[in-house]
N, C-alpha and C positions, 0 to 999 in steps of 0.2 A: 541426403546429407544431414538434415536435421529430422530427427524422429519424432519431436515434439513431446518427449518425456525427458526430466532431469532424473538423473540417479543421484544418490549419496554422494558422489564424487563431484557431480557438477555443482550440487549446493555448497559444499566445502570450499569450491574453488571460488564461487561467486562470494560467499561469507569472506573469504581470505582476501579477495580483492577490495571488499567494502573496508573491511579493517585497515587495509594498506592506505587507501585513498583518504578516508575520513578520520582515522584515528578510533582508538578503542573508546576514548572518553566521549566523542561526539556521536556515537551511534546511538547510544539510548535516547538522547534529546533527539535525533532525527526521526527516530522509530516513533517517539512520543507524538511529534509534530504531523507526521505522516497519518497516525491514527486518528487524531484529533480532526483533520481534515477530511479523512474518510467519513467520520461521525457527521460532520457538518454537512458534506455532501448528501449522505442519506437522508439527513433530515430535510434538507432543501428540496429533494426529489419527493420525500414524501408529502412535504406540504404542497408541492406543485401538483401531485397527483390528487390530493384532496380538494384543492382549488378547482381542478378540472371536473371533478365528479360533482361539485356543489354547482357549477355553471350549467350542466346537464339537465 
């Protein structure tokens, strides 16, 4: 049923649904917030790995 790959058509449908749900004005702010959250998560994971290396 699901092949695990998304084609161009699938991505266009997903983007269209997001625009309908959130509106075109709110999508850039949502993407910016998601990017900031990902950067924070990466930094925290990196700090955790550094602390673990120091303890060994």
